[in-house]
C-alpha positions in Angstrom: -21.6 10.6 -20.3 -18.9 11.2 -17.5 -16.3 13.5 -18.5 -12.8 11.8 -19.4 -9.4 13.1 -19.0 -6.3 12.3 -20.0 -3.5 9.7 -19.9 -1.2 13.3 -18.8 -3.6 14.7 -16.2 -4.7 10.5 -14.8 -0.7 10.3 -14.0 -0.5 13.7 -12.6 -3.3 12.5 -10.5 -1.5 9.6 -9.1 2.2 11.2 -8.7 0.6 13.9 -7.1 -0.3 10.3 -4.9 3.4 9.8 -3.9 4.0 13.5 -3.0 1.5 14.7 -1.0 2.5 10.8 1.2 5.5 12.5 1.0 9.7 10.4 0.4 9.6 8.5 4.2 6.3 6.3 4.3 6.0 4.6 6.1 3.4 0.7 5.8 1.4 -1.3 8.3 -0.2 -5.4 7.5 -2.7 -5.7 9.8 -5.6 -8.1 10.3 -8.8 -8.1 10.4 -11.1 -6.0 8.1 -10.1 -2.5 6.2 -11.4 0.1 8.8 -14.7 2.2 7.3 -12.1 4.9 5.3 -8.4 6.3 6.1 -10.1 8.3 9.3 -11.3 5.3 10.8 -9.5 3.9 13.6 -7.1 0.9 12.9 -8.5 -2.6 13.1 -6.5 -5.5 13.9 -3.1 -6.3 14.7 -0.1 -5.0 12.9 1.8 -7.5 12.5 4.3 -5.7 10.4 5.9 -2.4 9.6 7.6 -1.6 6.4 10.1 2.2 6.2 9.1 2.9 2.3 12.5 3.9 0.8 11.8 7.1 -0.8 11.1 6.6 -4.3 8.5 4.1 -2.9 6.0 4.2 -6.2 6.8 4.4 -9.8 6.1 7.3 -12.0 2.8 7.0 -13.5 2.8 5.8 -17.0 -0.6 4.4 -19.3 -2.5 5.2 -15.9 -1.2 3.0 -13.3 1.5 3.8 -11.1 3.2 0.6 -9.6 5.8 -0.3 -6.2 9.2 1.1 -7.2 12.0 -0.7 -5.1 12.3 -3.5 -2.3 9.2 -3.8 -0.1 10.9 -5.7 1.6 11.1 -6.8 5.8 13.6 -9.2 7.2 11.7 -9.1 11.1 7.6 -9.3 11.4 5.9 -7.4 14.7 4.2 -10.6 15.2 2.5 -13.8 14.3 -1.0 -13.2 12.7 -2.8 -13.3 8.9 -2.7 -10.8 6.6 -5.8 -9.2 5.8 -6.0 -5.1 5.2 -2.8 -2.3 4.6 -2.3 0.9 5.5 -0.3 3.5 4.0 1.5 6.2 6.2 3.3 9.9 5.4 6.8 9.4 7.6 5.3 11.1 11.5 2.4 7.3 11.4 -0.3 9.1 12.1 -1.3 10.3 9.4 -3.2 7.2 6.7 -3.3 7.8 3.5 -4.3 5.4 1.5 -5.5 1.3 2.8 -7.0 -1.5 1.4 -6.8 -6.3 0.7 -3.7 -7.4 1.1 -3.7 -11.3 -0.8 -1.3 -13.3 -2.0 0.2 -12.9 -5.3 -2.9 -13.2 -8.5 -5.6 -14.2 -5.7 -7.1 -10.0 -6.2 -6.2 -8.1 -3.5 -4.4 -4.2 -3.5 -1.6 -5.2 -2.2 0.0 -8.6 -2.4 2.5 -10.1 -0.5 4.5 -13.6 -1.0 2.7 -15.4 2.2 -1.1 -14.2 4.5 1.1 -16.3 7.5 3.3 -14.4 9.7 5.6 -15.7 12.3 6.9 -12.5 14.6 10.6 -12.8 13.5 9.8 -13.8 10.0 11.0 -11.9 6.4 8.1 -11.2 4.2 8.3 -9.2 0.6 5.5 -7.4 -1.1 5.0 -8.7 -4.4 2.5 -6.0 -6.3 0.8 -2.8 -5.5 -0.2 -1.2 -8.5 -2.2 2.7 -8.8 -4.8 2.8 -11.5 -6.6 6.5 -11.8 -9.6 5.3 -13.9 -10.8 7.3 -16.9 -14.1 8.2 -16.4 
């Protein structure tokens, strides 16, 4: 049987992620496949960059942590099809988290209101939740 953790410990681990990344996190939406890991070079084209709110994630509860505030970009950087995201600290050069991007309800790690980005268009992140599984 694998080690099991209390919800308190799982919540603390999730809250530590936001603390480690910092209060001035930068989110980049990109086209193409997700790189092999956060240390790998960027893949695809950069479609959008969002400077996230200073308290960008809600406090962890029940072993999960969801986005907080408004994650909206009033003007996409480039045109293309959104496929993955990378989350950086305030310096914008160290990737700390990455995953897939899909439309709301399609099972991606992050969901958006439209995958088709056009330079200059406004778009919204509609969902992003981190879950700390037990076991």
